DOVOMI-951166 format. One record per residue (C-alpha): residue number from 0; residue in one letter; chain; y, z, x. Coordinates in steps of 0.1 Angstrom, whole numbers. Example, Ala and Ser with C-alpha at 12.3 -4.5 7.8 and 13.67 -1.06 7.14 Angstrom:
[site 0; "A"; "A"; [-45; 78; 123]];
[site 1; "S"; "A"; [-11; 71; 137]];
This chain:
[site 0; "M"; "A"; [1679; 902; 1183]];
[site 1; "K"; "A"; [1720; 919; 1174]];
[site 2; "I"; "A"; [1751; 900; 1179]];
[site 3; "V"; "A"; [1786; 918; 1175]];
[site 4; "T"; "A"; [1817; 903; 1172]];
[site 5; "W"; "A"; [1849; 927; 1180]];
[site 6; "N"; "A"; [1887; 924; 1185]];
[site 7; "V"; "A"; [1895; 955; 1203]];
[site 8; "N"; "A"; [1930; 945; 1210]];
[site 9; "G"; "A"; [1935; 954; 1245]];
[site 10; "I"; "A"; [1899; 965; 1261]];
[site 11; "R"; "A"; [1916; 992; 1279]];
[site 12; "A"; "A"; [1931; 1009; 1252]];
[site 13; "V"; "A"; [1893; 1005; 1237]];
[site 14; "K"; "A"; [1879; 1020; 1260]];
[site 15; "Q"; "A"; [1897; 1055; 1250]];
[site 16; "K"; "A"; [1891; 1048; 1212]];
[site 17; "G"; "A"; [1849; 1048; 1210]];
[site 18; "F"; "A"; [1840; 1016; 1224]];
[site 19; "F"; "A"; [1815; 1030; 1248]];
[site 20; "E"; "A"; [1802; 1053; 1221]];
[site 21; "F"; "A"; [1800; 1022; 1197]];
[site 22; "C"; "A"; [1778; 1001; 1222]];
[site 23; "A"; "A"; [1754; 1029; 1227]];
[site 24; "R"; "A"; [1745; 1036; 1188]];
[site 25; "E"; "A"; [1747; 998; 1186]];
[site 26; "K"; "A"; [1728; 987; 1212]];
[site 27; "P"; "A"; [1741; 946; 1204]];
[site 28; "D"; "A"; [1716; 924; 1227]];
[site 29; "I"; "A"; [1752; 904; 1228]];
[site 30; "L"; "A"; [1783; 914; 1224]];
[site 31; "C"; "A"; [1818; 893; 1221]];
[site 32; "V"; "A"; [1852; 906; 1222]];
[site 33; "Q"; "A"; [1884; 892; 1220]];
[site 34; "E"; "A"; [1926; 901; 1226]];
[site 35; "T"; "A"; [1912; 913; 1256]];
[site 36; "K"; "A"; [1944; 913; 1272]];
[site 37; "A"; "A"; [1930; 915; 1304]];
[site 38; "H"; "A"; [1919; 898; 1335]];
[site 39; "P"; "A"; [1883; 915; 1351]];
[site 40; "D"; "A"; [1901; 918; 1385]];
[site 41; "Q"; "A"; [1921; 945; 1370]];
[site 42; "L"; "A"; [1894; 962; 1357]];
[site 43; "D"; "A"; [1872; 987; 1373]];
[site 44; "E"; "A"; [1835; 987; 1367]];
[site 45; "S"; "A"; [1829; 1006; 1338]];
[site 46; "L"; "A"; [1844; 979; 1318]];
[site 47; "R"; "A"; [1827; 949; 1330]];
[site 48; "S"; "A"; [1793; 962; 1338]];
[site 49; "F"; "A"; [1780; 996; 1321]];
[site 50; "D"; "A"; [1745; 1005; 1306]];
[site 51; "G"; "A"; [1727; 978; 1317]];
[site 52; "Y"; "A"; [1752; 949; 1304]];
[site 53; "Q"; "A"; [1770; 920; 1325]];
[site 54; "S"; "A"; [1801; 903; 1313]];
[site 55; "H"; "A"; [1817; 872; 1317]];
[site 56; "W"; "A"; [1855; 865; 1309]];
[site 57; "S"; "A"; [1881; 839; 1300]];
[site 58; "A"; "A"; [1916; 858; 1302]];
[site 59; "A"; "A"; [1952; 839; 1297]];
[site 60; "Q"; "A"; [1971; 830; 1324]];
[site 61; "R"; "A"; [1999; 850; 1308]];
[site 62; "P"; "A"; [1995; 884; 1319]];
[site 63; "G"; "A"; [1985; 908; 1288]];
[site 64; "Y"; "A"; [1979; 885; 1263]];
[site 65; "S"; "A"; [1947; 870; 1246]];
[site 66; "G"; "A"; [1916; 869; 1262]];
[site 67; "V"; "A"; [1880; 870; 1256]];
[site 68; "A"; "A"; [1846; 883; 1270]];
[site 69; "T"; "A"; [1810; 883; 1262]];
[site 70; "F"; "A"; [1786; 912; 1276]];
[site 71; "F"; "A"; [1750; 902; 1272]];
[site 72; "R"; "A"; [1716; 921; 1283]];
[site 73; "E"; "A"; [1700; 884; 1296]];
[site 74; "P"; "A"; [1720; 863; 1317]];
[site 75; "P"; "A"; [1731; 829; 1298]];
[site 76; "L"; "A"; [1715; 799; 1310]];
[site 77; "E"; "A"; [1750; 784; 1317]];
[site 78; "I"; "A"; [1788; 791; 1316]];
[site 79; "S"; "A"; [1815; 775; 1304]];
[site 80; "Y"; "A"; [1855; 782; 1295]];
[site 81; "G"; "A"; [1873; 766; 1269]];
[site 82; "I"; "A"; [1867; 733; 1249]];
[site 83; "G"; "A"; [1885; 707; 1275]];
[site 84; "I"; "A"; [1921; 710; 1266]];
[site 85; "P"; "A"; [1946; 726; 1287]];
[site 86; "K"; "A"; [1972; 737; 1266]];
[site 87; "F"; "A"; [1945; 761; 1247]];
[site 88; "D"; "A"; [1925; 767; 1278]];
[site 89; "A"; "A"; [1950; 782; 1293]];
[site 90; "E"; "A"; [1952; 811; 1267]];
[site 91; "G"; "A"; [1918; 822; 1274]];
[site 92; "R"; "A"; [1904; 815; 1235]];
[site 93; "V"; "A"; [1870; 804; 1245]];
[site 94; "L"; "A"; [1838; 812; 1259]];
[site 95; "I"; "A"; [1805; 794; 1261]];
[site 96; "T"; "A"; [1775; 808; 1269]];
[site 97; "R"; "A"; [1741; 787; 1264]];
[site 98; "F"; "A"; [1711; 810; 1258]];
[site 99; "S"; "A"; [1673; 795; 1250]];
[site 100; "Q"; "A"; [1678; 791; 1214]];
[site 101; "F"; "A"; [1711; 787; 1209]];
[site 102; "T"; "A"; [1748; 781; 1224]];
[site 103; "L"; "A"; [1771; 811; 1214]];
[site 104; "L"; "A"; [1811; 801; 1211]];
[site 105; "N"; "A"; [1834; 835; 1216]];
[site 106; "I"; "A"; [1866; 820; 1201]];
[site 107; "Y"; "A"; [1903; 843; 1195]];
[site 108; "F"; "A"; [1917; 814; 1172]];
[site 109; "P"; "A"; [1958; 815; 1176]];
[site 110; "N"; "A"; [1977; 835; 1154]];
[site 111; "G"; "A"; [2006; 810; 1138]];
[site 112; "G"; "A"; [2028; 837; 1121]];
[site 113; "S"; "A"; [2054; 839; 1147]];
[site 114; "G"; "A"; [2073; 807; 1140]];
[site 115; "E"; "A"; [2070; 767; 1136]];
[site 116; "E"; "A"; [2056; 761; 1172]];
[site 117; "R"; "A"; [2027; 783; 1172]];
[site 118; "H"; "A"; [2022; 774; 1135]];
[site 119; "H"; "A"; [2020; 739; 1147]];
[site 120; "F"; "A"; [1997; 749; 1180]];
[site 121; "K"; "A"; [1973; 768; 1153]];
[site 122; "Q"; "A"; [1967; 735; 1133]];
[site 123; "E"; "A"; [1962; 715; 1163]];
[site 124; "F"; "A"; [1934; 737; 1179]];
[site 125; "L"; "A"; [1919; 739; 1148]];
[site 126; "R"; "A"; [1917; 702; 1144]];
[site 127; "R"; "A"; [1902; 700; 1178]];
[site 128; "L"; "A"; [1880; 730; 1176]];
[site 129; "R"; "A"; [1867; 710; 1148]];
[site 130; "Q"; "A"; [1863; 677; 1164]];
[site 131; "Y"; "A"; [1849; 693; 1196]];
[site 132; "L"; "A"; [1818; 715; 1172]];
[site 133; "L"; "A"; [1809; 681; 1155]];
[site 134; "K"; "A"; [1802; 664; 1188]];
[site 135; "R"; "A"; [1779; 696; 1197]];
[site 136; "L"; "A"; [1764; 698; 1163]];
[site 137; "R"; "A"; [1756; 662; 1162]];
[site 138; "S"; "A"; [1738; 663; 1198]];
[site 139; "G"; "A"; [1711; 686; 1179]];
[site 140; "E"; "A"; [1725; 721; 1196]];
[site 141; "N"; "A"; [1721; 755; 1174]];
[site 142; "L"; "A"; [1753; 772; 1175]];
[site 143; "I"; "A"; [1772; 805; 1168]];
[site 144; "V"; "A"; [1809; 808; 1167]];
[site 145; "V"; "A"; [1818; 840; 1163]];
[site 146; "G"; "A"; [1851; 858; 1167]];
[site 147; "D"; "A"; [1884; 868; 1151]];
[site 148; "Y"; "A"; [1890; 831; 1133]];
[site 149; "N"; "A"; [1928; 842; 1121]];
[site 150; "V"; "A"; [1921; 828; 1084]];
[site 151; "A"; "A"; [1906; 839; 1055]];
[site 152; "Y"; "A"; [1897; 811; 1030]];
[site 153; "L"; "A"; [1884; 830; 997]];
[site 154; "D"; "A"; [1905; 851; 973]];
[site 155; "I"; "A"; [1882; 879; 977]];
[site 156; "D"; "A"; [1891; 879; 1014]];
[site 157; "V"; "A"; [1925; 891; 1017]];
[site 158; "Y"; "A"; [1935; 928; 994]];
[site 159; "N"; "A"; [1964; 900; 975]];
[site 160; "P"; "A"; [1955; 863; 971]];
[site 161; "Q"; "A"; [1986; 857; 953]];
[site 162; "A"; "A"; [2015; 874; 969]];
[site 163; "L"; "A"; [1995; 865; 1006]];
[site 164; "A"; "A"; [1994; 824; 996]];
[site 165; "G"; "A"; [2018; 817; 1017]];
[site 166; "E"; "A"; [2014; 840; 1047]];
[site 167; "S"; "A"; [1998; 821; 1082]];
[site 168; "G"; "A"; [1959; 829; 1077]];
[site 169; "F"; "A"; [1960; 821; 1042]];
[site 170; "L"; "A"; [1977; 790; 1039]];
[site 171; "P"; "A"; [1960; 762; 1020]];
[site 172; "E"; "A"; [1956; 736; 1049]];
[site 173; "E"; "A"; [1941; 765; 1066]];
[site 174; "R"; "A"; [1917; 773; 1039]];
[site 175; "E"; "A"; [1907; 740; 1041]];
[site 176; "W"; "A"; [1897; 737; 1074]];
[site 177; "M"; "A"; [1873; 766; 1071]];
[site 178; "R"; "A"; [1863; 750; 1039]];
[site 179; "S"; "A"; [1855; 718; 1061]];
[site 180; "F"; "A"; [1840; 736; 1090]];
[site 181; "L"; "A"; [1815; 753; 1072]];
[site 182; "A"; "A"; [1809; 717; 1049]];
[site 183; "D"; "A"; [1802; 706; 1087]];
[site 184; "G"; "A"; [1768; 728; 1088]];
[site 185; "F"; "A"; [1779; 761; 1097]];
[site 186; "I"; "A"; [1771; 792; 1075]];
[site 187; "D"; "A"; [1797; 820; 1070]];
[site 188; "T"; "A"; [1769; 850; 1076]];
[site 189; "F"; "A"; [1784; 875; 1059]];
[site 190; "R"; "A"; [1790; 856; 1027]];
[site 191; "L"; "A"; [1752; 846; 1029]];
[site 192; "F"; "A"; [1742; 879; 1025]];
[site 193; "H"; "A"; [1778; 896; 1005]];
[site 194; "P"; "A"; [1783; 862; 982]];
[site 195; "D"; "A"; [1807; 886; 958]];
[site 196; "E"; "A"; [1813; 915; 975]];
[site 197; "K"; "A"; [1851; 925; 969]];
[site 198; "R"; "A"; [1875; 944; 994]];
[site 199; "R"; "A"; [1855; 944; 1024]];
[site 200; "F"; "A"; [1877; 931; 1048]];
[site 201; "S"; "A"; [1878; 934; 1089]];
[site 202; "W"; "A"; [1916; 935; 1101]];
[site 203; "W"; "A"; [1940; 956; 1088]];
[site 204; "S"; "A"; [1976; 958; 1095]];
[site 205; "Y"; "A"; [1994; 988; 1114]];
[site 206; "L"; "A"; [2023; 989; 1088]];
[site 207; "Q"; "A"; [2024; 1006; 1057]];
[site 208; "N"; "A"; [1988; 1024; 1061]];
[site 209; "A"; "A"; [1972; 994; 1051]];
[site 210; "R"; "A"; [1938; 1005; 1066]];
[site 211; "A"; "A"; [1939; 1042; 1046]];
[site 212; "A"; "A"; [1948; 1016; 1014]];
[site 213; "N"; "A"; [1926; 991; 1022]];
[site 214; "N"; "A"; [1948; 964; 1018]];
[site 215; "G"; "A"; [1931; 943; 1048]];
[site 216; "W"; "A"; [1920; 906; 1053]];
[site 217; "R"; "A"; [1884; 894; 1063]];
[site 218; "I"; "A"; [1894; 874; 1097]];
[site 219; "D"; "A"; [1863; 881; 1119]];
[site 220; "Y"; "A"; [1833; 861; 1116]];
[site 221; "I"; "A"; [1797; 851; 1130]];
[site 222; "C"; "A"; [1791; 815; 1117]];
[site 223; "V"; "A"; [1758; 800; 1129]];
[site 224; "S"; "A"; [1750; 760; 1126]];
[site 225; "S"; "A"; [1722; 756; 1094]];
[site 226; "G"; "A"; [1695; 752; 1116]];
[site 227; "L"; "A"; [1698; 787; 1125]];
[site 228; "K"; "A"; [1699; 799; 1090]];
[site 229; "R"; "A"; [1660; 809; 1087]];
[site 230; "H"; "A"; [1667; 835; 1114]];
[site 231; "L"; "A"; [1690; 851; 1097]];
[site 232; "K"; "A"; [1684; 888; 1089]];
[site 233; "S"; "A"; [1717; 905; 1078]];
[site 234; "C"; "A"; [1750; 907; 1084]];
[site 235; "Q"; "A"; [1776; 937; 1080]];
[site 236; "I"; "A"; [1814; 943; 1086]];
[site 237; "Y"; "A"; [1817; 980; 1098]];
[site 238; "E"; "A"; [1849; 987; 1084]];
[site 239; "D"; "A"; [1845; 1027; 1093]];
[site 240; "Q"; "A"; [1845; 1019; 1131]];
[site 241; "A"; "A"; [1880; 1028; 1147]];
[site 242; "G"; "A"; [1894; 1016; 1177]];
[site 243; "S"; "A"; [1913; 986; 1167]];
[site 244; "D"; "A"; [1934; 970; 1139]];
[site 245; "H"; "A"; [1901; 949; 1137]];
[site 246; "C"; "A"; [1867; 959; 1135]];
[site 247; "P"; "A"; [1833; 952; 1145]];
[site 248; "V"; "A"; [1808; 922; 1125]];
[site 249; "I"; "A"; [1772; 924; 1128]];
[site 250; "V"; "A"; [1743; 901; 1125]];
[site 251; "E"; "A"; [1707; 903; 1133]];
[site 252; "L"; "A"; [1684; 874; 1137]];
[site 253; "N"; "A"; [1648; 873; 1139]];
[site 254; "S"; "A"; [1632; 856; 1170]];
């Protein structure tokens, strides 16, 4: 099974930038996209259902903002939206699909960089999400948590850790949250297979020619609960895939 996560930074924009070609080439079983910036009823059928895929969407109440969508070939057993906290769920950040072997959470984590209010919003989201995930873990579920986490936690996950130490997404409390999340029983699949690789990033600013210089951050993840570790086959970051300021991350699992 192949699972892909990709922050597309606008589903309508990426449609014109190789989205369908990427899907046709990689043929993921499940494709999770973030920052769709659209309600599904605003889109034509070619973006909601194509090449054997069906989809479910969680859209923000605010037009043109946030949003996630999960595309799949085999329909999930159950679908739910959000984590039960209205101020977070109103932003269309979490879409949950339950399959026979695991429950998949497609998440677009908040960006806390625009000011103090959003910083606190993000920190609360991180705390409340961790509580939510712990409950599901303790019930015995196998979980896969994919998406744009908006957090880098290792020095090698950013291009200049010293200069970026005070930036949202690489703050001490955010790095500690990620370590605690992993200690709860999750596996960062990319680092499982590539523990020491440097300059492997999934997001680059549009400013200062960052992508060409590979001055990026690794903030997009596929993390799995420990019960799924034996099924993991590989994880890769597709840095060469254009279309967004983020690139896809792909994990393969054996059945």
